[in-house]
C-alpha positions in Angstrom: 81.6 107.1 1.7 79.3 104.1 2.3 80.4 101.0 0.4 78.9 100.5 -3.1 76.3 97.8 -2.8 76.0 95.2 -5.6 72.8 95.3 -7.5 70.5 92.3 -7.5 69.8 90.9 -11.0 66.4 92.0 -12.4 65.4 88.4 -12.7 65.7 87.8 -9.0 63.8 91.0 -8.2 61.0 89.9 -10.6 60.8 86.4 -9.0 60.6 88.0 -5.6 57.8 90.3 -6.7 55.9 87.4 -8.2 56.4 85.2 -5.2 58.2 82.6 -7.2 61.9 82.8 -6.3 63.2 79.3 -6.1 65.9 80.0 -3.4 65.0 83.1 -1.3 67.8 82.4 1.2 70.3 82.8 -1.6 69.5 86.5 -1.9 67.8 87.6 1.3 69.3 87.9 4.7 73.0 88.4 5.5 75.6 87.7 2.8 79.4 88.3 2.6 80.4 90.3 -0.5 83.8 91.9 -1.2 84.7 91.9 2.5 81.5 93.6 3.6 78.4 92.1 5.2 75.4 92.8 3.0 71.8 92.5 4.3 68.9 92.4 1.9 65.2 92.2 2.8 62.1 92.2 0.8 59.2 94.1 2.4 56.7 95.3 -0.2 54.5 98.0 1.1 57.1 99.3 3.6 57.7 103.1 3.6 61.0 103.0 5.3 63.4 100.3 6.5 66.5 100.3 8.7 68.8 97.9 10.4 69.0 98.1 14.2 72.6 97.1 14.9 74.0 96.1 18.3 77.7 97.0 18.6 79.1 96.4 22.0 75.8 96.9 23.7 75.1 100.1 21.8 72.1 100.2 19.4 72.2 102.3 16.4 70.1 102.5 13.2 71.5 102.0 9.7 69.1 103.1 6.9 68.5 100.5 4.3 68.6 101.6 0.6 65.4 101.0 -1.3 66.0 99.3 -4.6 62.4 99.7 -5.6 59.5 97.2 -5.5 60.0 96.5 -1.8 63.6 95.5 -1.9 65.9 97.1 0.7 69.7 96.7 1.2 72.3 97.8 3.6 75.9 97.1 4.7 76.7 96.5 8.3 79.8 95.7 10.4 81.0 92.2 10.0 79.3 89.7 12.3 77.2 92.4 14.1 73.8 91.2 15.2 70.9 93.1 13.7 67.2 93.5 13.6 65.0 95.0 10.9 62.8 97.9 11.7 60.2 98.9 9.2 57.7 101.8 8.9 54.4 100.8 7.5 51.2 102.8 6.7 49.7 101.3 9.8 52.7 101.5 12.2 56.2 100.3 12.9 57.5 96.8 13.4 60.9 95.6 14.6 61.8 91.9 14.3 64.8 89.6 13.7 65.4 88.7 10.1 63.7 85.4 9.1 66.4 84.9 6.5 69.2 85.2 9.1 68.7 81.7 10.5 70.4 78.6 9.2 68.9 75.1 8.6 66.4 74.4 11.4 65.0 70.8 10.9 67.7 68.2 11.6 68.8 65.6 9.2 67.2 63.0 11.4 63.9 64.9 11.2 64.1 64.9 7.4 65.1 61.3 7.2 62.4 59.9 9.6 59.7 62.0 7.9 60.6 60.7 4.5 60.7 57.1 5.9 57.3 57.6 7.5 58.7 56.9 10.9 58.7 60.4 12.5 55.9 59.8 15.0 56.4 63.1 16.8 55.7 64.8 13.5 53.5 67.5 15.0 56.5 68.9 17.0 58.4 69.4 13.7 56.1 70.1 10.9 53.2 72.6 11.1 53.5 75.8 13.2 55.6 75.4 16.3 56.4 78.1 18.7 60.2 78.2 19.1 63.0 80.3 20.6 66.1 80.2 18.4 69.3 82.1 19.4 67.2 83.9 22.0 64.6 85.0 19.4 60.9 83.9 19.9 58.8 83.1 16.9 57.2 80.3 15.0 58.9 77.6 12.9 56.7 76.8 9.9 57.3 73.5 8.1 55.3 71.8 5.5 55.7 68.7 3.2 55.3 69.7 -0.4 57.9 67.8 -2.5 56.5 68.6 -6.0 56.0 72.4 -5.4 58.2 74.9 -7.1 57.7 77.5 -4.4 56.0 77.7 -1.0 55.4 80.8 1.1 53.7 81.4 4.5 50.8 83.9 4.4 49.0 85.2 7.4 47.5 88.0 9.4 51.1 88.8 10.5 52.2 89.7 6.9 49.0 91.2 5.5 48.3 87.9 3.6 51.0 88.8 1.2 52.4 85.7 -0.6 55.6 87.5 -1.4 56.7 88.4 2.1 57.8 85.0 3.5 59.0 82.5 0.9 60.2 79.3 2.5 63.4 77.3 2.2 63.2 73.9 0.5 65.1 71.1 2.2 66.4 68.8 -0.5 65.5 65.1 -0.5 62.6 65.1 2.0 60.6 67.8 0.0 59.9 69.7 3.3 59.8 73.5 3.3 60.7 75.5 6.4 60.9 79.0 7.6 61.3 80.6 11.1 59.3 83.8 11.4 60.4 85.9 14.4 57.7 87.7 16.4 54.7 85.5 15.4 52.8 84.5 18.4 50.2 81.9 19.4 46.7 82.8 17.9 48.2 84.0 14.6 46.2 82.8 11.5 48.1 81.5 8.5 48.0 79.3 5.4 50.5 78.2 2.7 50.7 79.7 -0.7 52.1 77.1 -3.2 53.3 77.2 -6.8 53.1 73.8 -8.5 56.0 72.3 -10.4 54.2 73.4 -13.6 54.1 77.0 -12.5 50.4 77.1 -11.4 49.4 79.1 -8.4 47.4 76.8 -6.2 44.6 77.8 -3.8 46.0 78.7 -0.5 46.2 75.6 1.7 45.5 75.1 5.3 48.2 73.4 7.3 47.9 69.6 7.3 49.7 69.6 10.7 47.8 72.5 12.2 47.0 71.9 15.9 44.3 74.6 15.9 42.0 76.0 13.3 39.7 78.9 12.7 36.0 78.4 13.5 34.3 77.0 10.3 33.3 78.1 7.8 36.6 80.0 8.0 39.5 77.8 6.9 42.7 79.3 8.2 45.1 77.4 10.5 46.0 78.9 13.8 49.3 78.9 15.6 48.7 76.9 18.8 50.3 77.2 22.2 52.8 74.6 23.0 51.0 71.9 25.0 51.3 73.0 28.6 48.1 71.6 30.2 48.5 70.6 33.8 47.3 67.0 33.8 46.1 65.5 37.1 45.4 61.9 35.7 48.7 60.2 36.4 47.1 57.6 38.7 44.5 56.9 35.9 47.2 56.4 33.3 49.3 54.1 35.6 46.3 52.0 36.4 45.3 51.8 32.7 48.7 50.2 31.9 48.0 47.4 34.3 44.5 46.5 33.2 43.7 43.7 30.7 41.1 45.3 28.5 39.8 41.9 27.4 38.7 41.0 30.9 37.7 44.4 32.1 34.1 45.7 31.8 33.6 48.2 28.9 30.3 49.9 28.4 30.5 52.9 26.0 28.2 55.9 25.4 28.7 57.1 21.8 28.1 60.8 21.6 28.2 63.7 19.1 29.1 66.3 21.7 27.8 69.4 19.7 24.3 68.0 19.3 24.2 66.4 22.7 24.8 69.9 24.1 22.8 71.8 21.5 19.9 73.9 22.9 16.6 74.6 21.3 18.1 78.0 20.1 20.8 76.2 18.2 23.9 76.8 20.4 26.3 73.9 20.3 28.0 74.3 23.6 31.7 73.8 24.5 34.1 71.4 26.1 33.7 73.2 29.4 30.0 72.8 29.2 30.4 69.1 28.4 32.5 68.8 31.6 29.7 70.3 33.6 26.8 68.4 31.9 28.0 65.3 30.1 30.4 63.9 32.6 27.9 63.8 35.5 25.4 62.2 33.1 27.9 59.5 32.2 28.6 58.9 35.9 24.9 58.8 36.7 24.3 56.3 33.9 27.3 54.1 34.9 29.1 54.1 31.5 32.8 53.2 31.7 33.7 55.0 28.5 32.5 57.8 26.3 33.2 57.5 22.5 33.3 60.9 20.7 32.2 61.0 17.1 35.1 62.7 15.2 36.3 65.9 16.7 39.2 66.4 14.3 38.5 69.6 12.5 36.1 69.3 9.5 34.8 71.9 7.2 31.2 70.6 6.9 29.3 70.0 10.1 26.8 67.8 8.3 29.5 65.2 7.8 29.4 64.6 11.7 33.2 64.9 11.6 33.7 61.9 9.3 35.2 64.1 6.6 38.1 65.8 8.6 40.9 67.9 7.1 43.0 68.7 10.2 43.9 65.4 11.8 45.9 67.1 14.6 43.3 69.8 15.6 40.3 69.5 17.9 37.3 71.3 16.2 37.1 74.9 17.0 33.4 74.5 17.3 33.8 73.3 20.9 36.6 75.5 22.1 40.4 75.6 22.4 42.6 72.5 22.5 43.3 73.2 26.2 39.6 73.0 26.9 39.4 69.6 25.3 42.4 68.5 27.4 40.6 69.7 30.5 37.5 67.7 29.5 39.6 64.5 29.1 41.3 65.1 32.4 38.0 65.6 34.2 36.6 62.4 32.6 39.5 60.5 34.0 39.0 62.1 37.4 35.4 60.8 37.2 36.5 57.3 36.2 35.5 57.5 32.6 37.7 56.6 29.7 37.7 58.6 26.5 37.7 57.1 23.0 38.0 59.1 19.8 36.4 58.2 16.5 39.4 58.6 14.2 39.2 58.7 10.4 42.3 57.6 8.4 40.3 56.2 5.4 39.5 59.3 3.4 39.3 63.1 3.3 37.1 65.7 1.6 38.2 67.4 -1.6 37.8 71.0 -0.3 40.4 73.2 -2.2 42.0 74.5 0.9 42.7 71.0 2.2 44.8 68.0 1.2 43.5 67.5 -2.3 46.4 67.9 -4.8 48.2 69.7 -2.0 51.3 70.6 -4.1 49.7 70.3 -7.5 50.0 66.6 -7.5 48.2 63.7 -5.8 50.3 63.9 -2.7 48.1 62.5 0.1 45.7 60.6 -2.3 46.2 58.2 -5.1 46.6 59.6 -8.6 44.3 56.9 -10.1 40.7 57.6 -9.2 40.1 53.8 -9.1 42.2 53.9 -6.0 42.0 57.5 -4.9 38.4 58.4 -5.1 35.7 57.2 -2.8 32.5 56.6 -4.8 30.1 56.4 -1.8 31.3 59.5 0.0 32.6 61.6 -2.8 35.9 61.9 -1.0 39.6 61.1 -1.6 41.4 58.1 -0.3 44.7 58.3 1.6 47.6 56.6 -0.2 48.8 54.6 2.8 51.3 52.8 0.5 53.3 56.0 0.5 55.6 56.2 3.5 55.1 59.9 4.2 51.3 59.5 4.2 51.4 56.4 6.4 53.7 58.2 8.8 51.4 61.3 8.8 48.4 59.2 9.8 50.2 57.2 12.4 51.7 60.3 13.9 48.1 61.7 14.1 46.9 58.6 16.0 49.8 58.8 18.5 49.3 62.6 18.9 45.8 62.2 20.2 46.7 59.3 22.6 49.9 60.9 23.9 49.0 64.6 23.8 45.4 64.4 25.0 45.7 61.1 27.0 43.0 59.4 25.1 42.1 55.9 26.1 41.5 54.5 22.7 40.8 55.1 19.0 37.8 53.7 17.2 39.1 53.5 13.6 36.4 54.4 11.1 35.7 52.6 7.8 38.4 49.8 8.1 36.6 47.6 5.6 36.8 50.4 2.9 40.6 50.4 3.4 41.1 46.7 3.4 39.4 45.9 0.0 40.5 47.5 -3.3 37.1 46.7 -4.7 35.1 48.1 -1.8 31.8 49.3 -3.2 33.2 49.1 -6.8 32.0 47.3 -9.8 34.3 45.1 -12.0 36.7 47.4 -13.9 36.4 50.2 -11.3 39.3 48.9 -9.1 43.0 48.0 -9.4 44.1 44.6 -8.2 47.1 44.3 -5.9 50.5 43.0 -7.3 49.3 39.5 -6.7 46.1 40.0 -8.6 43.9 40.0 -5.5 41.3 42.4 -4.1 43.1 42.8 -0.7 44.7 46.2 0.0 48.1 44.9 1.2 49.3 48.4 1.9 46.4 49.0 4.3 47.1 45.7 6.0 50.7 46.9 6.6 49.4 50.3 7.8 47.1 48.8 10.4 49.7 46.4 11.6 52.2 49.2 12.1 49.6 51.5 13.7 48.5 48.9 16.2 52.0 47.8 17.0 53.0 51.4 17.8 49.8 52.1 19.9 50.6 48.9 21.8 54.2 50.1 22.4 53.6 53.8 23.1 49.9 54.0 24.2 50.3 53.1 27.8 47.3 50.8 27.7 45.2 52.7 25.1 43.2 50.5 22.8 42.2 50.5 19.2 38.8 49.4 17.9 38.0 48.6 14.3 34.8 49.4 12.5 35.2 46.4 10.2 31.9 45.2 8.6 33.1 42.1 6.8 34.5 38.7 7.8 38.2 39.7 7.3 40.1 37.1 9.4 42.3 38.1 12.3 41.2 41.7 12.8 41.9 41.4 16.5 44.6 38.8 16.2 48.1 39.9 17.3 50.4 41.2 14.6 53.0 38.6 15.4 50.4 36.0 14.7 49.5 37.5 11.3 46.6 39.6 12.4 45.8 43.3 12.1 46.4 43.8 15.8 43.3 45.7 16.8 42.1 45.2 20.4 38.5 45.1 19.5 36.2 44.9 16.5 32.6 46.1 16.1 30.3 43.1 15.7 28.2 44.4 12.8 26.7 40.9 12.2 25.3 40.7 15.7 23.8 44.1 15.3 22.1 43.4 12.0 20.8 40.0 13.0 19.4 41.1 16.4 17.8 44.3 15.1 16.2 42.2 12.4 14.9 39.8 15.0 13.5 42.3 17.4 11.6 44.0 14.6 9.6 40.9 13.9 6.1 40.7 15.4 6.5 38.4 18.4 4.0 35.9 16.9 6.7 35.2 14.2 9.8 35.2 16.4 9.7 31.4 16.9 10.6 31.1 13.2 13.6 33.4 13.4 15.6 32.2 16.4 18.7 31.8 14.3 19.0 35.6 14.3 19.7 35.3 18.0 21.8 32.2 18.0 23.9 32.6 14.9 26.1 35.3 16.5 27.4 32.8 19.0 28.8 30.6 16.2 31.5 33.2 15.7 31.2 35.3 18.9 34.7 34.3 20.0 36.5 34.4 16.7 37.4 38.1 17.4 37.3 40.4 20.4 33.9 42.0 19.8 32.2 45.2 20.8 28.4 45.0 20.4 27.5 48.3 18.8 24.2 50.1 18.5 25.7 53.2 17.0 24.7 56.4 15.3 24.6 54.5 12.0 21.5 52.7 13.2 19.4 55.8 13.8 20.0 57.9 10.7 19.3 57.9 6.9 15.7 56.7 7.1 16.3 53.7 9.4 14.3 55.3 12.1 15.0 55.5 15.8 15.7 52.4 17.9 12.3 52.5 19.5 10.5 53.0 16.2 11.7 49.5 15.1 9.9 47.8 18.0 6.5 46.2 17.1 3.3 46.5 19.0 1.6 49.1 21.0 3.4 51.5 23.2 3.6 49.1 26.2 5.0 46.4 23.9 7.4 48.7 22.1 9.1 49.8 25.3 9.1 46.2 26.7 10.8 45.1 23.5 13.3 47.9 23.9 14.1 46.9 27.4 14.3 43.2 26.4 16.8 44.2 23.6 19.0 46.2 26.0 19.0 43.3 28.5 19.9 40.8 25.8 22.8 43.1 24.6 24.2 43.6 28.1 24.2 39.9 28.9 25.5 38.7 25.6 29.3 38.2 25.3 31.1 41.2 24.1 31.7 44.8 25.2 28.9 47.3 24.8 28.4 50.6 22.9 25.1 52.6 22.8 24.4 55.8 20.9 23.1 58.8 22.7 19.3 59.0 23.0 18.8 55.2 22.5 19.0 54.8 26.3 15.5 56.3 26.8 14.0 55.5 23.5 14.1 58.8 21.6 11.3 58.9 19.1 13.0 60.5 16.1 16.1 59.8 14.1 19.2 61.6 15.3 19.9 65.0 13.7 23.1 66.8 14.0 21.3 70.1 13.9 18.4 69.3 16.4 18.5 69.7 20.1 18.9 66.6 22.1 15.4 65.1 22.8 15.5 64.8 26.6 12.5 62.8 27.9 9.9 64.6 30.1 10.6 63.8 33.8 7.1 62.3 34.0 7.4 60.1 30.9 7.5 56.9 32.9 8.3 54.5 30.0 11.3 56.5 28.8 12.5 57.2 32.3 12.1 53.4 33.0 14.1 52.5 29.9 16.9 54.9 31.0 16.8 53.5 34.6 17.2 49.9 33.1 20.3 51.0 31.1 21.7 52.4 34.2 21.0 49.3 36.2 22.4 47.1 33.4 25.6 49.1 33.5 25.9 48.6 37.2 25.1 44.9 37.0 27.5 44.3 34.1 30.4 46.2 35.8 29.8 44.5 39.2 29.4 40.9 37.9 32.6 39.3 36.7 30.6 36.5 34.9 29.2 39.1 32.6 32.5 40.6 31.4 35.6 38.6 32.4 35.4 36.0 29.7 33.7 38.2 27.2 36.0 36.8 24.4 36.4 33.2 25.5 33.9 30.4 24.8 34.4 29.1 28.4 32.4 32.1 29.6 29.2 31.2 27.7 26.9 28.1 27.3 23.5 27.7 25.7 20.8 26.1 27.9 17.8 26.8 25.7 18.5 27.7 22.1 15.8 25.9 20.2 12.5 26.5 21.9 10.8 27.9 18.8 7.3 27.1 20.2 7.7 29.6 23.1 10.5 31.8 21.7 12.5 31.5 24.9 16.3 31.6 25.1 18.4 30.7 28.1 22.2 30.7 28.6 24.7 30.8 31.4 27.7 33.2 31.8 30.8 32.4 33.8 33.8 34.3 35.2 36.0 31.2 35.0 35.7 28.0 33.0 33.0 25.7 34.5 31.6 28.2 36.9 28.3 29.1 35.2 27.4 31.6 38.0 24.8 33.6 36.1 21.7 32.4 34.3 20.0 34.5 31.6 16.4 33.7 30.5 14.6 35.8 27.8 10.9 35.4 26.8 10.6 37.0 23.4 6.7 37.0 23.4 4.1 39.0 25.3 2.8 35.7 26.7 3.9 35.1 30.4 5.4 31.7 30.9 4.7 29.9 34.2 6.6 27.0 35.6 9.2 27.2 32.8 12.0 24.8 33.8 15.6 25.6 33.3 18.5 23.2 34.2 21.3 24.8 36.1 24.8 23.7 37.1 24.7 24.5 40.8 22.2 23.5 43.4 20.8 26.0 45.9 19.5 29.5 45.8 19.5 31.7 42.6 18.8 35.3 43.2 17.0 37.4 40.7 19.5 40.2 39.9 17.5 41.9 37.2 14.1 41.7 35.7 13.5 43.9 32.7 9.7 43.7 33.3 10.1 45.2 36.8 7.6 48.0 37.6 10.5 50.4 38.2 11.3 50.1 34.5 7.7 50.5 33.3 6.9 46.8 33.3 4.2 44.6 34.7 6.4 43.4 37.6 5.9 39.7 36.9 8.7 37.6 38.3 10.0 35.3 40.9 9.9 37.2 44.1 13.6 37.9 44.1 15.0 34.4 44.4 14.3 30.8 43.4 15.7 27.6 44.9 16.6 24.6 42.7 14.6 21.5 42.6 16.0 17.9 42.1 14.4 17.7 38.7 16.8 16.9 35.8 16.6 19.3 32.9 19.0 20.3 30.1 21.6 17.9 31.1 21.7 19.0 34.7 20.5 17.1 37.8 18.8 20.1 39.2 16.7 22.9 37.8 14.6 26.0 38.4 11.0 26.5 37.9 10.6 30.1 36.7 7.9 32.5 35.9 9.0 34.3 32.8 7.6 37.8 32.3 6.1 38.9 29.0 8.7 40.4 26.6 11.1 40.2 29.6 14.6 39.0 30.5 15.7 37.6 33.8 19.2 37.6 35.2 19.7 35.2 38.1 23.0 34.6 39.9 23.8 31.6 42.0 24.2 32.5 45.7 27.2 30.3 46.8 27.1 31.7 50.3 23.4 30.6 50.9 23.4 27.4 48.9 20.7 25.5 50.8 19.9 22.0 49.8 18.0 21.6 46.6 14.3 21.4 47.0 12.8 17.9 46.2 10.7 17.5 43.0 7.2 18.9 43.2 4.8 16.4 45.0 7.7 14.7 47.0 8.0 17.2 49.8 
């Protein structure tokens, strides 16, 4: 006679059927009862279920008794290992029992996650392939402290929210379940019941490392990272480089639209390896900055409204393909920077919004938790788990994908509680001020950890205000970023270059004011995507005059940017003067091979990159006042500017002279620090760039004529709307020529 099995209370059965049982491990799996081992499983929809028992190496089947509504029970020999075999209308499955496994996440995992200090979070939460007790499967884990019930739903269980209820780990509010037999590529979500009993929309996994291709919203079980990297030499070298003194010229790109064809195809990471990397090499950029590639539901957000901060967008291929792209960039000598968005997230119902029925990732109070400008929700970085989630994401991209830096988006919106808000629409901090002290702490912790673990990776702040100490070290009270975008320089110089040249003499402060604060932070000079969208027009469209003058102005602007102190960033298409505003949905507007003006502008950018990277005076002291000196800053009559750049204090090896009008200037005298020969390294008006080729024959010798506080000077021909870069030739250094008329 088989042993009499205890009946499960009707309440438990009903809660299982409804997908609301508070403790499924208390009733499912193996349990000891009256000296027998009882196995209970809940498989609604199964026609027949049996236990496959291994006794001394012999397998035998024990039928399970159906109790109705999908509940099956059976007794088995004490301690015998078993599997569950079920017959379904579509076939037969055999797996280990998900409810036969003990606690899986360690106490340390739970403690560190709750403290916001589990920075390897993606290897614990989310969906991780595991082998436990010799059984392969996936460990699912999700933070949902205020949920009454959480279950895994997916293509492996018929999207049935009653099949795989999870176990709640007390204290941390994390739910876990190991599901045997699930493999990489499986699609899944979480079904949650709120604390008030409300069934929530199924949620994508916040820690998913792969997603379905939008507009689908499922999370995908990803392979464990196993890419065979070949960039060890690159990473070792990166650790030894001082990013402040190294050249850094960055091409900002939206990969999907850069690759997009006239038929609308977006391309892939492998295609980017074949096309984008050679282009970056040809143009001489040291870095590429990717507009956000973390998965985002709406392509029109350009990636700036992401919902999966650990997953490269499926639009461009698998995570392994992205890793291959980064590896090939490094092999080509190109660093990769990711635009990373910790400020806000969209309110799509499958995402983070009210994830467990409460404001979990966001603030409850809309005066803190809702972003008016972007109709998005704001991360509550004052909550330890949220802060840890974001920092773990940053480190994940740097460590898993070997990224060389993160450009952190919308920093200003995080630093100010009253950002873009009217009086009464914001909540002061505990001191009564407008500063978001929690965000300050978040950035300091983020940058400290990137410094400690990033192996030379950098962080760059898009901070549009005068917040002090953005790039000051944390131990000196700063936020700790390596670099900050110089938005003031960008606005001033774009305003200046848009003036008709006849009026530029009255607006010279737009050029000179940036040098008042140029060394207060470690700046990047950005001409980014923000400057060529939303009705602002393309960069070339802002240039005044006829076509010749427009392109001369564009070349002049580029040359001023590349010789000005600060690292460089240029958005795709600007390098050749694309006519139209950038559109995420339009094909990239490559210029015609015989469009001499656009090809000339592109050639100039390429030569500027080469000159900048090869000339220490143009980059080594980018962030120190000893590397720059005005020579002519107040010639409003001629709208001429001149300055020197140095690679070491007092050197002044490079002279830069810009003529901001279309009138050529002959015999324009500039005082210089060193006597001898000065070679013309670059002339933005050269014929090869589409200019008039007015210049100084390649080199000029000094004359013993005092000017600008120096005993010797150069008599220069300044081309119209042109910029000259001259470098002192210390090897030649012939005696200075006598003053004119005294030869």
